[in-house]
C-alpha positions as CSV (number, residue, x, y, z in Angstrom):
1,X,-140.9,-71.1,-10.9
2,X,-137.7,-69.2,-11.0
3,X,-135.8,-69.0,-7.7
4,X,-134.5,-65.8,-6.3
5,X,-130.7,-65.9,-6.5
6,X,-128.8,-66.0,-3.3
7,X,-125.6,-64.1,-2.6
8,X,-122.8,-65.3,-0.5
9,X,-121.8,-63.1,2.4
10,X,-118.3,-62.6,3.8
11,X,-118.7,-65.5,6.2
12,X,-119.4,-67.9,3.4
13,X,-123.2,-68.2,4.1
14,X,-125.8,-67.5,1.5
15,X,-128.7,-65.0,1.9
16,X,-131.6,-64.4,-0.4
17,X,-131.9,-61.3,-2.4
18,X,-130.8,-59.6,-5.5
19,X,-127.8,-57.4,-6.0
20,X,-126.9,-55.4,-2.8
21,X,-128.0,-51.8,-2.9
22,X,-125.6,-49.1,-1.8
23,X,-126.7,-47.0,1.2
24,X,-127.5,-43.3,0.5
25,X,-124.7,-40.9,1.0
26,X,-126.6,-39.1,3.8
27,X,-126.8,-42.3,5.8
28,X,-123.1,-42.8,5.6
29,X,-122.5,-39.2,6.7
30,X,-124.9,-39.6,9.6
31,X,-123.3,-42.8,10.7
32,X,-119.9,-41.2,10.6
33,X,-121.1,-38.2,12.6
34,X,-123.0,-40.1,15.2
35,X,-120.0,-40.6,17.7
36,X,-119.4,-36.8,17.5
37,X,-123.0,-36.0,18.1
38,X,-123.1,-38.3,21.1
39,X,-120.1,-36.6,22.5
40,X,-121.7,-33.2,22.1
41,X,-124.8,-34.4,23.9
42,X,-122.7,-35.7,26.8
43,X,-120.9,-32.4,27.1
44,X,-124.1,-30.5,27.1
45,X,-125.5,-32.7,29.9
46,X,-122.3,-32.2,32.0
47,X,-122.4,-28.5,31.4
48,X,-126.0,-28.3,32.5
49,X,-125.1,-30.2,35.7
50,X,-122.3,-27.9,36.5
51,X,-124.5,-24.8,35.9
52,X,-127.0,-26.2,38.4
53,X,-124.3,-27.1,40.9
54,X,-122.8,-23.6,40.8
55,X,-126.2,-21.8,40.7
56,X,-125.6,-20.3,44.1
57,X,-122.4,-18.7,42.9
58,X,-123.8,-16.9,39.9
59,X,-124.8,-13.2,39.8
60,X,-128.4,-12.6,39.3
61,X,-129.6,-10.0,36.8
62,X,-129.5,-6.6,38.5
63,X,-131.2,-4.8,35.6
64,X,-134.6,-4.3,37.0
65,X,-134.2,-6.1,40.3
66,X,-133.5,-4.9,43.9
67,X,-130.1,-3.5,42.9
68,X,-131.3,-2.0,39.6
69,X,-131.4,1.6,38.5
70,X,-128.2,2.6,40.3
71,X,-129.7,2.0,43.7
72,X,-126.5,1.3,45.5
73,X,-123.2,3.2,45.7
74,X,-121.3,0.1,46.6
75,X,-119.9,-1.7,43.5
76,X,-120.3,-5.1,45.1
77,X,-123.3,-6.5,46.9
78,X,-125.2,-9.7,47.7
79,X,-128.7,-10.0,49.2
80,X,-129.5,-13.5,50.6
81,X,-132.5,-15.0,52.3
82,X,-131.2,-16.4,55.5
83,X,-133.3,-19.5,56.0
84,X,-132.9,-21.0,52.5
85,X,-129.6,-19.4,51.6
86,X,-131.1,-18.3,48.3
87,X,-129.4,-15.3,46.6
88,X,-132.1,-12.8,45.8
89,X,-129.8,-10.2,44.1
90,X,-126.2,-10.0,43.3
91,X,-124.0,-7.2,42.0
92,X,-120.5,-8.5,41.2
93,X,-121.2,-10.9,44.1
94,X,-118.4,-13.3,43.2
95,X,-115.9,-10.6,42.4
96,X,-112.7,-10.6,44.6
97,X,-112.9,-8.0,47.4
98,X,-110.9,-7.2,50.5
99,X,-112.9,-7.9,53.6
100,X,-111.3,-5.4,55.9
101,X,-112.8,-5.7,59.4
102,X,-115.5,-8.1,58.2
103,X,-112.7,-10.6,58.8
104,X,-113.5,-10.2,62.5
105,X,-116.7,-12.2,62.0
106,X,-114.6,-15.2,61.2
107,X,-112.2,-14.5,64.0
108,X,-115.0,-14.6,66.6
109,X,-116.8,-17.5,65.0
110,X,-113.5,-19.5,65.0
111,X,-112.8,-18.6,68.6
112,X,-116.3,-19.9,69.6
113,X,-115.1,-23.3,68.5
114,X,-112.6,-23.2,71.4
115,X,-114.8,-22.1,74.3
116,X,-118.2,-23.4,75.2
117,X,-118.6,-20.9,78.0
118,X,-116.6,-17.8,77.0
119,X,-118.0,-15.8,79.9
120,X,-116.2,-18.1,82.4
121,X,-112.7,-17.8,80.9
122,X,-110.5,-14.9,81.9
123,X,-107.1,-14.0,80.2
124,X,-104.5,-11.2,80.5
125,X,-103.9,-9.0,77.5
126,X,-100.4,-9.5,76.1
127,X,-98.3,-6.4,75.4
128,X,-96.2,-7.4,72.5
129,X,-98.7,-6.8,69.7
130,X,-99.9,-3.4,70.8
131,X,-97.1,-1.4,69.1
132,X,-97.9,-3.0,65.7
133,X,-101.6,-2.1,66.2
134,X,-100.6,1.5,67.1
135,X,-98.3,1.7,64.0
136,X,-101.1,0.4,61.8
137,X,-103.7,2.7,63.2
138,X,-105.9,-0.3,63.9
139,X,-109.2,0.3,65.6
140,X,-109.3,-0.7,69.3
141,X,-112.0,-1.5,71.8
142,X,-110.2,0.0,74.8
143,X,-108.4,-2.9,76.6
144,X,-104.9,-2.1,77.7
145,X,-101.8,-4.3,78.0
146,X,-101.8,-6.4,81.2
147,X,-105.6,-6.0,81.6
148,X,-107.6,-9.0,82.7
149,X,-110.5,-9.6,80.4
150,X,-113.1,-12.4,79.9
151,X,-113.2,-14.1,76.6
152,X,-116.8,-13.0,76.1
153,X,-115.8,-9.4,76.6
154,X,-113.1,-9.7,73.9
155,X,-115.7,-11.2,71.5
156,X,-118.0,-8.3,72.1
157,X,-115.0,-6.0,71.7
158,X,-114.1,-7.6,68.3
159,X,-117.5,-7.3,66.7
160,X,-119.0,-4.1,68.2
161,X,-116.2,-1.5,68.2
162,X,-114.0,-3.6,65.9
163,X,-111.2,-3.9,68.4
164,X,-108.1,-5.3,66.8
165,X,-106.5,-6.0,70.2
166,X,-109.4,-8.3,71.1
167,X,-108.9,-10.3,67.9
168,X,-105.2,-10.7,68.6
169,X,-105.8,-11.9,72.2
170,X,-108.5,-14.3,71.1
171,X,-106.1,-15.8,68.6
172,X,-103.2,-16.1,71.0
173,X,-105.4,-17.5,73.8
174,X,-107.0,-20.1,71.5
175,X,-104.1,-21.2,69.3
176,X,-100.9,-19.9,70.8
177,X,-100.1,-17.8,67.7
178,X,-101.9,-15.7,65.1
179,X,-100.5,-18.0,62.3
180,X,-102.0,-21.1,63.8
181,X,-105.3,-19.4,64.5
182,X,-105.5,-18.1,60.9
183,X,-105.0,-21.7,59.7
184,X,-108.1,-22.6,61.7
185,X,-110.0,-19.7,60.1
186,X,-109.1,-21.0,56.6
187,X,-110.1,-24.5,57.4
188,X,-113.4,-23.2,58.7
189,X,-113.9,-21.1,55.6
190,X,-113.5,-24.2,53.5
191,X,-116.1,-26.1,55.6
192,X,-118.6,-23.3,55.1
193,X,-118.2,-23.4,51.3
194,X,-116.3,-20.1,51.1
195,X,-114.6,-21.1,47.9
196,X,-113.0,-17.8,47.0
197,X,-111.7,-16.7,50.4
198,X,-108.3,-16.7,52.1
199,X,-107.4,-15.2,55.4
200,X,-103.9,-14.0,56.3
201,X,-104.6,-12.2,59.6
202,X,-107.2,-12.0,62.3
203,X,-107.8,-8.2,62.3
204,X,-108.7,-7.4,58.8
205,X,-105.7,-5.1,58.3
206,X,-104.9,-5.0,54.6
207,X,-103.0,-7.8,53.0
208,X,-102.9,-8.9,49.3
209,X,-103.2,-12.4,50.6
210,X,-106.5,-11.7,52.5
211,X,-109.5,-11.6,50.2
212,X,-113.1,-12.9,49.8
213,X,-116.3,-12.2,47.9
214,X,-119.6,-10.8,49.0
215,X,-121.1,-14.2,48.3
216,X,-118.7,-15.9,50.7
217,X,-119.1,-13.3,53.4
218,X,-122.9,-13.7,53.2
219,X,-122.3,-17.5,53.8
220,X,-120.1,-16.6,56.8
221,X,-122.6,-14.3,58.4
222,X,-125.4,-16.9,57.8
223,X,-123.3,-19.5,59.7
224,X,-122.5,-17.0,62.5
225,X,-126.2,-16.2,63.0
226,X,-126.8,-19.9,63.7
227,X,-124.5,-19.6,66.8
228,X,-126.5,-18.2,69.8
229,X,-123.5,-16.4,71.2
230,X,-122.5,-14.8,67.9
231,X,-126.1,-13.8,67.3
232,X,-126.4,-12.2,70.7
233,X,-123.2,-10.2,70.1
234,X,-123.9,-9.0,66.6
235,X,-127.4,-7.8,67.5
236,X,-126.2,-5.7,70.5
237,X,-126.2,-2.0,70.2
238,X,-123.8,-1.3,73.1
239,X,-122.0,-3.4,75.7
240,X,-120.5,-2.6,79.1
241,X,-117.3,-4.4,80.2
242,X,-117.5,-5.2,84.0
243,X,-114.8,-3.7,86.3
244,X,-111.2,-5.0,85.6
245,X,-107.9,-4.5,87.2
246,X,-107.1,-1.5,85.0
247,X,-110.7,-0.2,84.6
248,X,-112.2,-0.5,88.1
249,X,-115.4,1.1,86.9
250,X,-115.6,-0.9,83.7
251,X,-116.2,0.8,80.3
252,X,-118.8,0.7,77.5
253,X,-118.5,0.6,73.8
254,X,-121.0,0.8,70.9
255,X,-121.6,-1.1,67.7
256,X,-120.0,0.7,64.8
257,X,-123.2,0.0,62.8
258,X,-125.8,1.3,65.2
259,X,-123.6,4.2,66.3
260,X,-123.8,5.5,62.8
261,X,-127.6,5.1,62.4
262,X,-130.4,7.3,63.6
263,X,-132.8,4.3,63.8
264,X,-132.8,0.8,62.4
265,X,-136.3,0.6,60.9
266,X,-136.9,-0.3,57.2
267,X,-140.1,-1.0,55.2
268,X,-141.8,-3.9,57.0
269,X,-139.1,-4.5,59.6
270,X,-135.7,-3.5,61.0
271,X,-132.0,-4.0,60.7
272,X,-131.1,-6.4,63.5
273,X,-127.3,-6.2,63.5
274,X,-124.1,-6.2,61.4
275,X,-120.4,-5.6,61.1
276,X,-118.7,-2.7,59.4
277,X,-115.3,-2.6,57.9
278,X,-113.0,-0.1,56.1
279,X,-109.5,0.2,54.6
280,X,-108.5,2.4,51.8
281,X,-108.0,-0.7,49.6
282,X,-111.3,-2.3,50.6
283,X,-113.5,0.7,50.7
284,X,-116.4,0.7,53.1
285,X,-117.8,-2.8,53.8
286,X,-120.9,-3.9,55.6
287,X,-122.3,-7.3,56.5
288,X,-125.8,-7.0,58.0
289,X,-129.1,-8.7,58.4
290,X,-132.6,-7.5,58.7
291,X,-136.0,-9.0,59.7
292,X,-138.8,-8.0,57.3
293,X,-142.3,-9.4,57.5
294,X,-141.0,-12.2,59.7
295,X,-138.2,-13.3,57.4
296,X,-134.5,-12.7,57.8
297,X,-132.3,-11.3,55.0
298,X,-128.6,-11.0,54.8
299,X,-126.8,-8.2,52.9
300,X,-123.1,-7.8,52.2
301,X,-121.7,-4.8,50.4
302,X,-118.1,-3.8,49.7
303,X,-115.7,-2.4,47.2
304,X,-114.2,1.0,46.6
305,X,-116.8,3.6,45.6
306,X,-115.5,6.4,43.4
307,X,-118.2,8.9,43.9
308,X,-120.4,8.1,46.9
309,X,-123.4,10.1,47.7
310,X,-122.6,10.1,51.4
311,X,-119.6,9.2,53.5
312,X,-121.5,6.3,55.1
313,X,-122.7,5.0,51.8
314,X,-122.3,1.4,53.0
315,X,-124.9,1.9,55.7
316,X,-127.1,4.0,53.4
317,X,-126.9,1.2,50.9
318,X,-128.2,-1.2,53.5
319,X,-131.3,0.9,54.0
320,X,-131.9,1.3,50.3
321,X,-131.6,-2.4,49.6
322,X,-133.8,-3.6,52.5
323,X,-136.4,-1.0,51.7
324,X,-136.7,-2.5,48.2
325,X,-137.6,-6.0,49.4
326,X,-141.3,-5.4,49.9
327,X,-141.7,-3.5,46.6
328,X,-139.5,-5.6,44.3
């Protein structure tokens, strides 16, 4: 019987078989392309992971959603469910915006890190920063230089009537200078995941170095609402300062949000509180929250509106958006 010839391999060993057949050309091409295909698959996996990781930063489709059909005048908006932090709707929500007096939410929240019992601490209003506030036409709560005030009164004054003098005094009393206090604000912003935010002052007066996004400001308000003192302040309609050395009968101020509304009721619930803001560069801004059918929702709007339907379009936008939650 004839034996099958054996061929010697490169190592000198013999193996059975006839003449070695060449691999088809497509196999060679596939083998050559395999490393590249593996690299593409790895990149796809990495990209998918990053997309999931950054999902909370993406704008949702506003086409037929809550912000659809030109519902809002504000060019920037984010609607978030408070408990989960889920973004329900976004209109340019990660676009850079100037926060104006929404900055004061971070001022008060940062100051709350300094005092556990702000109602027990009394300070004297410094005089040196008042002229700058007058020159800038900054809003004030009504405290005068040399006036004795409790820290809690200044916190109410910062969030309700948007008092710039209250913010300055909180910063000086907590950190010794506005610059040091602003550094604390930026560190807190980083801890809260406010990736596209930078603060340059405590009052919200315009600065090119002070910016944020609606997404970041929604995160800020969500964190503030978890603080019982912050929650109590921002849901208050009006507040009376007890008698002081310069106001022996005390004085009262109103929330800029509730002062501009006839009532706070929306479909299935009510607007519970919020903070307004305005500069010519920022436009009208509003960070608010509402309780609807037992759930809390956070809404942040901002940006310059070219042709608003009303002067208080930021407040009207809040009612429009909240009224859509039950029907969306």
